[in-house]
C-alpha positions in Angstrom: 88.6 62.8 39.3 92.2 62.4 38.1 94.7 60.4 40.1 96.6 63.6 40.9 93.4 65.1 42.3 92.7 62.1 44.4 96.3 61.9 45.7 96.3 65.6 46.6 92.9 65.2 48.4 94.3 62.4 50.5 97.4 64.3 51.4 95.3 67.4 52.2 93.1 65.4 54.5 96.2 64.2 56.5 97.7 67.6 56.7 94.6 69.3 58.1 94.2 66.4 60.6 97.8 67.1 61.8 97.1 70.9 62.0 93.8 70.5 63.9 95.4 68.1 66.4 98.3 70.4 67.1 96.1 73.5 67.3 94.0 71.8 70.0 97.1 70.5 71.8 98.6 74.0 71.8 95.5 75.5 73.3 95.3 72.8 75.9 99.0 73.3 76.8 98.5 77.1 77.3 95.7 76.7 79.9 93.1 75.6 77.6 92.1 78.8 75.8 89.2 78.8 73.3 87.0 75.7 73.3 89.2 73.4 75.2 88.7 74.8 78.7 91.0 74.5 81.7 91.6 71.9 84.4 89.7 72.4 87.6 92.6 74.2 89.2 93.0 76.5 86.1 96.2 74.7 84.9 96.9 73.5 81.4 95.6 70.1 80.5 98.6 69.1 78.5 101.5 69.2 80.9 105.2 69.5 80.1 106.9 70.7 76.9 104.8 70.6 73.7 106.8 70.9 70.5 104.6 71.8 67.5 105.3 71.1 63.8 102.9 73.7 62.5 103.9 74.6 59.0 105.7 71.3 58.4 102.7 69.1 57.7 103.7 68.3 54.1 106.7 66.3 55.1 105.1 63.6 57.2 102.0 63.5 55.0 104.1 63.1 51.8 106.5 60.6 53.1 104.2 58.4 55.2 101.7 58.0 52.4 104.2 55.4 51.0 104.6 53.4 54.1 103.0 50.2 55.2 101.8 49.3 58.6 104.7 46.9 59.1 107.3 49.5 58.3 109.1 51.2 61.2 109.4 54.9 61.9 111.4 56.9 64.4 110.6 60.5 65.2 111.8 63.6 67.0 110.5 65.6 70.0 108.3 67.3 67.4 106.6 64.1 66.3 102.8 64.4 66.4 102.5 64.7 62.6 104.8 61.7 62.0 102.7 59.6 64.5 99.4 60.5 62.9 100.6 60.0 59.4 102.0 56.6 60.3 98.4 55.6 61.3 98.3 56.0 65.1 94.9 56.5 66.6 94.2 60.3 67.1 92.0 59.9 70.1 94.6 57.7 71.9 97.3 60.3 71.0 95.3 63.1 72.6 94.8 61.0 75.7 98.5 60.5 75.9 99.2 64.2 75.7 96.7 64.6 78.6 98.6 62.0 80.6 95.6 59.6 80.7 95.5 55.8 81.0 93.9 55.5 77.6 96.9 57.1 75.9 99.0 55.3 73.4 101.6 54.8 76.2 99.3 54.7 79.2 99.9 58.4 79.9 103.6 57.8 80.5 105.2 59.2 77.4 103.4 62.4 76.8 104.2 64.5 73.8 107.9 64.0 73.6 108.0 60.3 73.9 104.8 59.2 72.1 104.9 55.9 70.4 102.6 53.3 68.9 104.2 50.0 68.1 101.0 48.6 66.7 101.5 50.8 63.6 105.4 50.6 63.6 105.9 54.0 65.2 108.8 53.2 67.5 108.7 56.5 69.3 109.4 60.2 69.5 112.5 61.2 71.5 113.4 64.1 73.7 117.1 63.8 72.9 118.1 65.5 69.7 119.4 63.0 67.1 118.6 60.0 69.3 116.1 58.6 66.8 118.9 58.1 64.2 120.8 55.2 65.9 117.4 53.7 67.0 116.3 53.7 63.3 119.5 52.1 62.1 119.2 49.4 64.8 115.6 48.7 63.7 116.7 48.6 60.0 119.5 46.3 60.8 117.1 43.9 62.5 114.8 44.0 59.5 117.7 43.0 57.3 119.0 40.3 59.6 115.6 38.8 60.0 114.9 39.2 56.2 111.7 41.2 56.7 110.1 43.0 53.9 109.7 46.3 55.7 111.8 49.4 55.8 112.6 52.0 58.5 112.0 55.7 58.1 113.9 58.1 60.4 112.7 61.7 60.8 115.2 64.2 62.3 115.7 67.9 62.3 118.5 70.1 60.8 119.9 70.7 64.3 120.6 67.0 64.7 123.1 66.9 61.8 125.7 68.7 64.0 125.5 65.9 66.6 127.6 62.7 66.6 124.7 60.2 66.1 124.0 61.7 62.6 127.4 60.6 61.2 127.4 57.4 63.2 124.0 56.3 62.0 124.5 57.2 58.3 127.9 55.5 58.3 126.5 52.3 59.8 123.5 52.3 57.4 125.8 52.7 54.4 128.4 50.2 55.5 125.7 47.5 56.0 123.4 48.7 53.2 120.4 48.9 55.5 116.8 49.5 54.4 116.4 53.0 56.0 115.2 56.3 54.6 116.6 59.3 56.5 114.3 62.3 56.3 115.7 65.7 57.4 113.0 68.2 58.2 115.1 71.3 57.7 113.0 73.9 59.5 116.0 76.2 59.8 115.9 76.5 63.6 117.7 74.6 66.3 115.6 75.3 69.4 116.1 79.1 69.7 119.0 79.5 67.4 119.1 79.7 63.6 120.7 76.6 62.2 122.5 78.2 59.2 125.3 80.0 61.1 126.0 76.9 63.1 126.2 74.5 60.1 129.2 74.1 57.9 128.7 73.2 54.3 125.4 72.6 52.4 123.6 70.7 55.1 122.1 67.2 55.5 122.0 66.2 51.8 125.6 67.2 51.2 126.8 65.2 54.2 124.9 62.1 53.1 126.4 62.4 49.6 129.9 62.5 51.2 129.2 59.0 52.5 127.9 57.8 49.1 124.3 57.8 50.3 122.0 59.1 47.5 120.2 62.2 48.6 117.4 64.4 47.2 116.6 67.9 48.3 113.0 69.0 48.0 110.7 71.9 48.8 109.2 70.6 52.1 106.2 72.9 51.9 105.1 71.4 48.5 103.3 68.2 49.5 103.2 66.8 46.0 106.9 67.4 45.5 107.6 65.6 48.9 105.2 62.8 47.9 106.9 62.3 44.5 110.5 62.4 45.9 109.6 60.0 48.7 107.9 57.6 46.3 111.2 57.2 44.4 113.4 56.9 47.5 111.1 54.5 49.4 111.0 52.3 46.3 114.8 52.2 46.1 115.1 51.4 49.8 112.5 48.6 49.4 114.4 47.1 46.5 117.5 46.6 48.6 119.6 49.4 47.2 120.6 50.6 50.6 119.9 53.8 52.6 118.7 57.0 51.1 118.2 60.6 52.4 115.4 63.1 51.8 116.3 66.7 52.7 113.0 68.6 53.0 113.4 72.4 53.3 110.5 73.7 55.4 109.9 76.2 58.2 108.9 76.1 61.8 106.3 78.9 62.2 105.8 78.4 66.0 108.3 78.8 68.8 110.4 76.0 70.1 107.7 75.0 72.5 104.0 76.0 72.7 104.6 78.7 75.2 107.6 80.2 73.4 106.7 83.4 71.6 109.9 83.2 69.5 110.7 86.9 70.0 114.3 86.1 68.9 113.0 85.5 65.3 112.8 88.3 62.7 109.2 89.2 62.1 109.7 89.7 58.4 111.2 86.2 58.1 108.1 84.7 59.8 105.7 86.6 57.5 107.6 85.4 54.4 107.4 81.9 55.7 103.7 82.1 56.4 103.2 82.8 52.7 104.5 79.3 51.9 102.1 77.5 54.2 101.9 73.9 52.8 98.1 73.6 53.5 97.3 76.8 51.7 99.6 75.9 48.8 98.0 72.4 48.5 94.5 74.0 48.5 95.4 76.4 45.8 96.9 73.6 43.7 94.0 71.3 44.3 91.5 73.8 43.0 93.3 73.9 39.6 92.9 70.2 39.1 90.2 68.3 37.2 87.1 67.4 39.3 88.3 69.4 42.3 85.7 71.1 44.5 86.4 73.6 47.3 83.5 72.0 49.2 85.4 68.8 49.4 88.4 70.5 51.1 86.0 72.4 53.4 84.4 69.1 54.5 87.9 67.6 55.2 88.7 70.6 57.4 85.5 70.4 59.3 85.8 66.6 59.8 89.3 67.1 61.2 88.1 69.8 63.6 85.2 67.6 64.8 87.4 64.6 65.2 89.9 66.5 67.3 87.2 68.2 69.4 85.8 64.7 70.2 89.2 63.4 71.1 89.8 66.3 73.5 86.5 65.6 75.2 87.3 61.9 75.5 90.8 62.7 76.8 89.5 65.1 79.3 87.0 62.6 80.7 89.4 59.6 80.7 90.7 58.3 84.0 94.2 58.9 85.2 96.6 55.9 85.3 96.7 53.8 88.5 99.7 54.6 90.7 100.8 51.0 90.4 101.4 51.5 86.6 104.5 53.5 87.5 106.2 50.2 88.2 105.3 48.6 84.8 107.2 48.9 81.5 110.5 49.5 83.3 113.7 47.5 83.3 114.2 45.2 86.2 117.8 45.5 87.3 117.4 43.4 90.4 116.4 44.5 93.9 119.2 46.6 95.4 121.8 45.5 92.9 122.4 49.0 91.6 123.6 50.0 95.0 
């Protein structure tokens, strides 16, 4: 088996794990259709907003393949793929979505605020663009403390029209911080197309205006993402300052799991589905030396089985104790806020 075949196999394995995880989470958030059942009262098992990254799996898989456990990562409200690709435990993640005590954040974070400090995943964030200054702060700490690690910041195209984008990139460039900015340009900002709201050529052009080297890549071609990220990560690690990867992809699901996205043109969606990163990776893999379709089939089945087991564990796991609501919070002093 060639090195390209082996690399693509590893990337495919990660992408199908992300897809399987989100498919199960989506079903559980909609009242548990298919194999995932419903709560005793018929309600959804995953409560609150669930933002899916279906169709965008090549970006976290291709980027995070180059990261070490000690590197930091910040995410968006659409962060399951980033968290999994950074090495977080899938079972603990599912328990977090179910709001259970065994979750990565004790059931307190849920989907939009999932984090796992043990693997350097500093957290998803419900505020658009909020991960940008957090990432820059983390990268500045790495530089001041002379650590070997870098920080990777995922954000969406909608975030580039908010103040934190300019502030974060400016600070990172002025102080030459070890941070890689990754724009997942899925072309939608909630329920509005991003293009008509964005002046200029987008994230990469704005980075270049600040003298931050930027590369635009087909975000649905996992090998292209992997290759571009390899170069950028190496440059950041070598102390050359911040870099930006602008990955053009597409969000095939609605803004949240119960959003049918009726505002979107059906022809646009059908065209996007033809560029599915997993299907493209599979087709490419089968042209490589030593590649076997059975190997990919086995990866898909393993991902399905792993996620199904995680759902069963999460469903049976205990709820957090009520007293845990008073832990992991800031102590501002009794009554002082009054």
